[in-house]
KEFI-668322 format. One record per atom (N, C-alpha, C): residue in three letters; x, y negated, z. Coordinates in Angstrom, 3 decimals. Atoms other than C-alpha are relative to their C-alpha. Example, Ala and Ser with C-alpha at 12.3 -4.5 7.8 and 13.67 -1.06 7.14 Angstrom:
ALA / 0.890 / 1.190 / 0.000
ALA / 12.300 / 4.500 / 7.800
ALA / 0.900 / -1.200 / 0.000
SER / -0.820 / 1.190 / -0.060
SER / 13.670 / 1.060 / 7.140
SER / -0.770 / -1.090 / 0.730
***
This chain:
UNK / -0.895 / -0.597 / 0.453
UNK / -106.820 / -12.617 / 7.470
UNK / 0.984 / 0.288 / 1.402
UNK / -0.500 / -0.062 / -1.586
UNK / -104.764 / -11.406 / 10.781
UNK / 1.361 / -0.887 / -0.192
UNK / -1.176 / 0.996 / -0.224
UNK / -101.709 / -13.732 / 11.684
UNK / 0.852 / 1.310 / 0.317
UNK / -1.507 / -0.675 / -0.455
UNK / -98.054 / -12.008 / 11.937
UNK / 1.199 / -0.705 / 0.665
UNK / -1.195 / 0.762 / -0.754
UNK / -95.518 / -12.831 / 14.095
UNK / 1.870 / 0.919 / -0.513
UNK / -1.225 / -0.597 / 0.415
UNK / -91.871 / -11.746 / 13.125
UNK / 1.485 / -0.417 / 0.802
UNK / -1.231 / 0.199 / -0.623
UNK / -88.459 / -11.193 / 14.913
UNK / 0.844 / 0.760 / -0.627
UNK / -1.066 / -0.885 / 1.190
UNK / -85.010 / -10.092 / 13.494
UNK / 1.322 / 0.013 / 1.322
UNK / -1.216 / -0.285 / -0.940
UNK / -81.787 / -8.782 / 15.552
UNK / 0.924 / -0.102 / -0.998
UNK / -0.681 / -0.187 / 0.845
UNK / -78.908 / -9.243 / 13.629
UNK / 1.453 / 0.359 / 0.786
UNK / -0.921 / 0.039 / -0.322
UNK / -75.505 / -7.878 / 13.704
UNK / -0.186 / 0.752 / 1.465
UNK / 0.114 / -0.776 / -0.898
UNK / -76.305 / -5.229 / 16.445
UNK / 1.119 / 1.380 / 0.102
UNK / -1.065 / -0.758 / 0.404
UNK / -73.130 / -3.225 / 17.066
UNK / -0.420 / 1.361 / 0.039
UNK / 0.552 / -1.169 / 0.242
UNK / -74.537 / 0.133 / 16.429
UNK / -0.711 / 0.705 / -1.610
UNK / 0.321 / -0.639 / 1.608
UNK / -75.240 / 2.609 / 13.187
UNK / -1.504 / -0.431 / -0.254
UNK / 1.665 / -0.221 / 0.554
UNK / -78.541 / 2.168 / 11.347
UNK / -0.384 / 1.535 / 0.088
UNK / 0.725 / -0.670 / 0.524
UNK / -78.902 / 5.459 / 11.175
UNK / -0.159 / 0.552 / 1.820
UNK / 0.432 / -0.288 / -1.011
UNK / -78.902 / 5.803 / 14.915
UNK / -1.222 / -1.036 / 0.857
UNK / 1.376 / 0.883 / -0.495
UNK / -81.774 / 2.822 / 15.553
UNK / -1.054 / 0.711 / -0.528
UNK / 1.264 / -0.778 / 0.442
UNK / -84.114 / 4.616 / 13.137
UNK / -0.414 / 1.072 / 1.010
UNK / 0.294 / -1.276 / -0.722
UNK / -83.972 / 7.512 / 15.287
UNK / -0.970 / -0.208 / 0.959
UNK / 0.189 / 0.452 / -0.717
UNK / -85.265 / 5.400 / 17.653
UNK / -1.565 / -0.427 / -0.246
UNK / 1.556 / 1.211 / 0.651
UNK / -88.228 / 2.976 / 16.044
UNK / -0.978 / 1.291 / -0.937
UNK / 0.802 / -0.848 / 0.622
UNK / -89.898 / 6.371 / 14.134
UNK / -1.246 / 0.080 / 1.129
UNK / 1.007 / 0.201 / -1.359
UNK / -91.812 / 6.824 / 17.809
UNK / -1.140 / -0.822 / -0.168
UNK / 0.138 / 1.340 / -0.247
UNK / -92.639 / 3.352 / 17.846
UNK / -0.851 / -0.619 / -0.809
UNK / 0.312 / 0.777 / 1.173
UNK / -93.755 / 2.564 / 14.555
UNK / -1.590 / 0.197 / -0.065
UNK / 1.371 / -0.104 / -0.188
UNK / -97.590 / 1.677 / 14.371
UNK / -0.644 / -0.098 / 1.366
UNK / 0.567 / 0.191 / -1.476
UNK / -98.182 / 1.454 / 18.060
UNK / -0.050 / -1.075 / 0.626
UNK / 0.410 / 1.839 / -0.651
UNK / -99.476 / -1.589 / 20.166
UNK / 1.445 / 0.050 / 0.730
UNK / -1.158 / 0.503 / -0.422
UNK / -96.524 / -3.679 / 21.122
UNK / 0.557 / -0.154 / 1.612
UNK / -0.730 / -0.289 / -1.460
UNK / -96.765 / -3.394 / 25.207
UNK / 0.383 / 1.453 / 0.113
UNK / 0.161 / -1.453 / -0.274
UNK / -97.538 / 0.436 / 25.033
UNK / 2.145 / 0.541 / -0.593
UNK / -1.423 / 0.177 / 0.390
UNK / -94.136 / 0.106 / 23.033
UNK / 1.094 / -0.070 / 0.524
UNK / -0.986 / 0.661 / -0.504
UNK / -91.773 / -1.723 / 24.887
UNK / -0.008 / 1.073 / 1.515
UNK / -0.260 / -1.374 / -1.151
UNK / -92.780 / 0.941 / 28.050
UNK / 0.452 / 1.087 / -0.487
UNK / -0.535 / -1.386 / 0.520
UNK / -91.985 / 3.870 / 25.976
UNK / 1.583 / -0.401 / -0.437
UNK / -1.310 / 0.213 / -0.106
UNK / -88.887 / 2.471 / 24.978
UNK / 1.154 / -0.450 / 0.856
UNK / -0.821 / -0.009 / -1.442
UNK / -87.607 / 1.324 / 28.283
UNK / 0.468 / 1.710 / 0.457
UNK / -0.301 / -0.724 / -0.754
UNK / -88.293 / 4.837 / 29.411
UNK / 1.052 / 0.979 / -0.983
UNK / -0.624 / -0.896 / 1.143
UNK / -86.099 / 6.467 / 26.131
UNK / 1.792 / 0.132 / 0.745
UNK / -0.950 / 0.025 / -1.354
UNK / -82.719 / 7.735 / 27.872
UNK / 1.196 / -0.684 / -1.542
UNK / -0.579 / 0.216 / 0.891
UNK / -80.941 / 6.582 / 24.260
UNK / 0.520 / -1.588 / -0.010
UNK / -1.005 / 1.771 / 0.079
UNK / -78.381 / 3.311 / 23.437
UNK / -1.129 / -0.832 / -0.445
UNK / 0.572 / 0.730 / 1.115
UNK / -80.366 / 2.213 / 20.615
UNK / -1.168 / -0.456 / 0.578
UNK / 1.466 / 0.248 / -0.423
UNK / -83.661 / 1.725 / 22.490
UNK / 0.267 / -1.241 / 0.891
UNK / -0.008 / 1.313 / -0.399
UNK / -82.458 / -1.202 / 24.737
UNK / -0.252 / -1.070 / -0.919
UNK / -0.307 / 1.017 / 1.071
UNK / -81.741 / -3.817 / 21.803
UNK / -1.739 / 0.034 / -0.694
UNK / 1.353 / 0.261 / 0.697
UNK / -85.232 / -2.865 / 20.189
UNK / -0.874 / -0.310 / 0.660
UNK / 0.914 / 0.374 / -1.439
UNK / -86.930 / -3.139 / 23.723
UNK / 0.349 / -1.608 / -0.087
UNK / 0.005 / 1.468 / -0.378
UNK / -85.595 / -6.552 / 23.894
UNK / -0.476 / -0.876 / -1.371
UNK / 0.436 / 0.461 / 0.801
UNK / -86.493 / -7.367 / 20.258
UNK / -1.326 / -0.172 / -0.161
UNK / 1.808 / -0.165 / -0.096
UNK / -90.190 / -6.344 / 20.664
UNK / -0.196 / -1.062 / 0.930
UNK / 0.184 / 0.878 / -0.784
UNK / -90.038 / -8.345 / 23.748
UNK / 0.053 / -1.554 / -0.331
UNK / -0.218 / 1.276 / 0.753
UNK / -89.078 / -11.560 / 21.585
UNK / -1.244 / 0.020 / -0.694
UNK / 0.790 / 0.399 / 1.181
UNK / -91.546 / -11.150 / 18.886
UNK / -1.264 / 0.140 / 1.049
UNK / 1.224 / -0.035 / -0.462
UNK / -94.173 / -10.507 / 21.492
UNK / 0.053 / -1.849 / 0.787
UNK / -0.182 / 1.406 / 0.085
UNK / -92.999 / -13.871 / 22.928
UNK / -0.408 / -1.312 / -0.951
UNK / 0.355 / 0.974 / 1.060
UNK / -93.119 / -15.789 / 19.671
UNK / -1.592 / -0.119 / -0.393
UNK / 1.101 / 0.437 / 0.157
UNK / -96.531 / -14.527 / 19.283
UNK / -1.306 / -0.480 / 1.258
UNK / 0.649 / 1.062 / -0.945
UNK / -97.558 / -16.043 / 22.417
UNK / 0.294 / -1.394 / 0.233
UNK / -0.563 / 1.558 / 0.356
UNK / -95.664 / -19.507 / 21.529
UNK / -1.398 / 0.030 / -1.026
UNK / 0.781 / 0.491 / 1.158
UNK / -98.203 / -18.960 / 18.493
UNK / -1.340 / -0.012 / 0.434
UNK / 1.275 / -0.483 / -0.758
UNK / -101.479 / -18.594 / 20.546
UNK / -0.472 / 0.985 / -0.056
UNK / 0.372 / -1.308 / 0.331
UNK / -101.689 / -14.915 / 19.782
UNK / -0.577 / 0.453 / 0.962
UNK / 0.482 / -0.796 / -1.094
UNK / -103.411 / -12.526 / 22.277
UNK / 0.880 / 1.006 / 0.111
UNK / -1.139 / -0.898 / -0.294
UNK / -100.302 / -10.584 / 23.385
UNK / -0.420 / 1.205 / 0.595
UNK / 0.427 / -1.322 / -0.087
UNK / -102.475 / -7.451 / 24.490
UNK / -0.707 / 0.845 / -1.648
UNK / 0.606 / -0.537 / 1.083
UNK / -104.045 / -7.003 / 20.957
UNK / 1.348 / 0.187 / -1.186
UNK / -1.069 / -0.110 / 0.904
UNK / -100.206 / -6.882 / 18.933
UNK / -0.124 / 1.449 / -0.234
UNK / -0.865 / -1.475 / 0.865
UNK / -99.352 / -3.900 / 16.626
UNK / 1.266 / -0.385 / -0.568
UNK / -0.775 / -0.242 / 0.868
UNK / -96.406 / -3.269 / 15.160
UNK / -0.328 / 0.431 / -1.559
UNK / 0.492 / -0.109 / 1.319
UNK / -97.150 / -3.373 / 11.410
UNK / 1.261 / 0.526 / -1.013
UNK / -1.011 / -0.453 / 0.330
UNK / -93.476 / -3.265 / 10.271
UNK / 1.187 / 0.011 / 1.052
UNK / -1.377 / -0.002 / -0.924
UNK / -90.131 / -2.038 / 12.124
UNK / 0.961 / 0.539 / -0.777
UNK / -0.943 / -0.248 / 0.628
UNK / -87.282 / -1.548 / 10.224
UNK / 1.588 / -0.414 / 0.253
UNK / -1.335 / 0.424 / -0.588
UNK / -83.246 / -1.270 / 10.994
UNK / 0.966 / 0.378 / -1.515
UNK / -1.104 / 0.295 / 1.146
UNK / -81.017 / -2.111 / 8.008
UNK / 1.212 / -0.176 / 0.370
UNK / -1.532 / 0.306 / -0.162
UNK / -77.090 / -2.113 / 7.504
UNK / 0.238 / -1.290 / -0.250
UNK / -0.692 / 1.393 / 0.361
UNK / -75.157 / -4.948 / 8.144
UNK / 1.317 / 0.048 / -0.278
UNK / -1.173 / -0.041 / 0.436
UNK / -71.946 / -5.870 / 7.387
UNK / 0.981 / 0.456 / 1.477
UNK / -0.940 / -0.477 / -1.064
UNK / -69.230 / -3.785 / 9.242
UNK / 0.866 / -1.087 / 0.505
UNK / -0.817 / 0.937 / -0.832
UNK / -66.479 / -4.805 / 11.228
UNK / 1.045 / -0.090 / -1.233
UNK / -1.461 / 0.256 / 1.071
UNK / -63.570 / -6.126 / 8.495
UNK / 1.302 / 0.425 / 0.427
UNK / -1.227 / -0.560 / -0.146
UNK / -60.198 / -4.718 / 7.827
UNK / 0.430 / -1.180 / 0.553
UNK / -1.046 / 1.247 / -0.855
UNK / -57.856 / -6.120 / 10.754
UNK / -0.678 / -0.257 / 1.130
UNK / 0.901 / 0.271 / -1.045
UNK / -60.630 / -6.895 / 12.758
UNK / -0.620 / 0.706 / 1.125
UNK / 0.772 / -0.950 / -1.295
UNK / -61.081 / -4.297 / 15.150
UNK / -0.354 / 1.064 / -0.808
UNK / 0.129 / -1.313 / 0.497
UNK / -60.891 / -1.339 / 12.624
UNK / 1.075 / 0.867 / 0.782
UNK / -1.430 / -0.796 / -0.806
UNK / -59.032 / 1.781 / 14.645
UNK / 0.300 / 0.871 / -1.186
UNK / -0.377 / -1.243 / 0.633
UNK / -57.331 / 4.484 / 12.870
UNK / -0.233 / 1.350 / 0.140
UNK / -0.117 / -1.583 / -0.377
UNK / -58.108 / 8.015 / 12.372
UNK / 1.166 / 0.301 / -1.118
UNK / -1.028 / -0.717 / 0.732
UNK / -54.866 / 9.646 / 11.193
UNK / -0.764 / 1.269 / -0.557
UNK / 0.364 / -1.152 / 1.063
UNK / -55.234 / 12.511 / 8.510
UNK / 1.176 / 0.803 / -0.333
UNK / -1.506 / -0.863 / -0.171
UNK / -53.230 / 15.102 / 7.692
UNK / 0.825 / -0.198 / -1.335
UNK / -1.026 / -0.185 / 0.741
UNK / -49.951 / 15.105 / 6.015
UNK / 0.009 / -1.888 / 0.177
UNK / -0.298 / 1.396 / -0.487
UNK / -49.292 / 11.407 / 7.604
UNK / -0.903 / -0.914 / -0.365
UNK / 0.619 / 1.211 / 0.534
UNK / -52.127 / 9.668 / 5.755
UNK / -0.976 / -0.707 / 1.381
UNK / 0.903 / 1.284 / -0.793
UNK / -54.410 / 6.743 / 7.343
UNK / -1.365 / 0.123 / -0.560
UNK / 1.414 / 0.402 / 0.448
UNK / -58.383 / 6.567 / 7.190
UNK / -0.413 / -0.869 / 1.038
UNK / 0.209 / 0.714 / -1.032
UNK / -59.823 / 3.860 / 8.943
UNK / -1.057 / 0.422 / 0.441
UNK / 1.377 / -0.699 / -0.294
UNK / -63.106 / 4.530 / 10.929
UNK / -1.021 / -1.602 / -0.043
UNK / 0.797 / 1.206 / 0.540
UNK / -65.912 / 2.295 / 9.678
UNK / -0.965 / -0.100 / 1.485
UNK / 0.437 / 1.054 / -1.192
UNK / -67.432 / -0.034 / 12.765
UNK / -1.294 / -0.191 / -0.632
UNK / 1.472 / 0.639 / 0.622
UNK / -71.392 / -0.161 / 11.280
UNK / -0.373 / -0.206 / 1.466
UNK / 0.611 / -0.059 / -0.912
UNK / -73.504 / -2.111 / 12.869
UNK / -1.751 / -0.345 / -1.029
UNK / 1.234 / -0.006 / 0.719
UNK / -77.367 / -3.157 / 12.025
UNK / -0.984 / -1.305 / 0.176
UNK / 0.649 / 1.159 / -0.070
UNK / -79.850 / -5.645 / 11.496
UNK / -1.680 / 0.325 / 0.108
UNK / 1.368 / -0.691 / -0.110
UNK / -83.500 / -4.839 / 13.031
UNK / -0.837 / -0.957 / -0.259
UNK / 0.826 / 1.017 / 0.412
UNK / -86.507 / -6.484 / 12.096
UNK / -1.592 / 0.435 / 0.352
UNK / 1.282 / -0.545 / -0.740
UNK / -90.016 / -6.193 / 13.673
UNK / -0.941 / -1.162 / -0.433
UNK / 0.826 / 0.747 / 0.374
UNK / -93.203 / -7.595 / 12.406
UNK / -1.526 / 0.682 / 0.556
UNK / 2.135 / -0.159 / -1.032
UNK / -96.737 / -7.748 / 14.775
UNK / -0.891 / -0.827 / -0.726
UNK / 1.504 / 0.503 / 0.057
UNK / -100.207 / -8.225 / 13.927
UNK / -0.701 / -0.061 / 0.814
UNK / 1.244 / -0.009 / -0.712
UNK / -103.110 / -9.443 / 15.898
UNK / -0.958 / 0.786 / -0.332
UNK / 1.620 / -0.823 / 0.495
UNK / -105.724 / -6.945 / 15.743
UNK / -1.029 / -0.408 / 0.681
UNK / 0.911 / 0.647 / -0.338
UNK / -108.972 / -7.954 / 16.549
UNK / -1.011 / 1.390 / 0.313
UNK / 0.791 / -1.500 / -0.219
UNK / -111.203 / -4.956 / 18.320
UNK / -1.134 / -0.088 / -0.304
***
């Protein structure tokens, strides 16, 4: 069985919907190629995902795996806890003097890499 390595970034201050837009093109790709592709993307969400992939590659290197044969087998962005009321919420004023708070969403990003023997 192939050995897997895992890396996780928590509380990334970005909506999971925006992060998932970046994950779709790199899912199932070679890890080194995915990092190169993410660094060329203009989206803000590409930076923390590329940083996480580099961390997972470093974890694989520590485990003694060949970093050239790593493939992304699992890549997901889940919703994290948002900013609590009174801790950075902003007001969005509605009609008739009403107050609606702006939800500040954040993400948990998880990546699992696997060494594929050619």
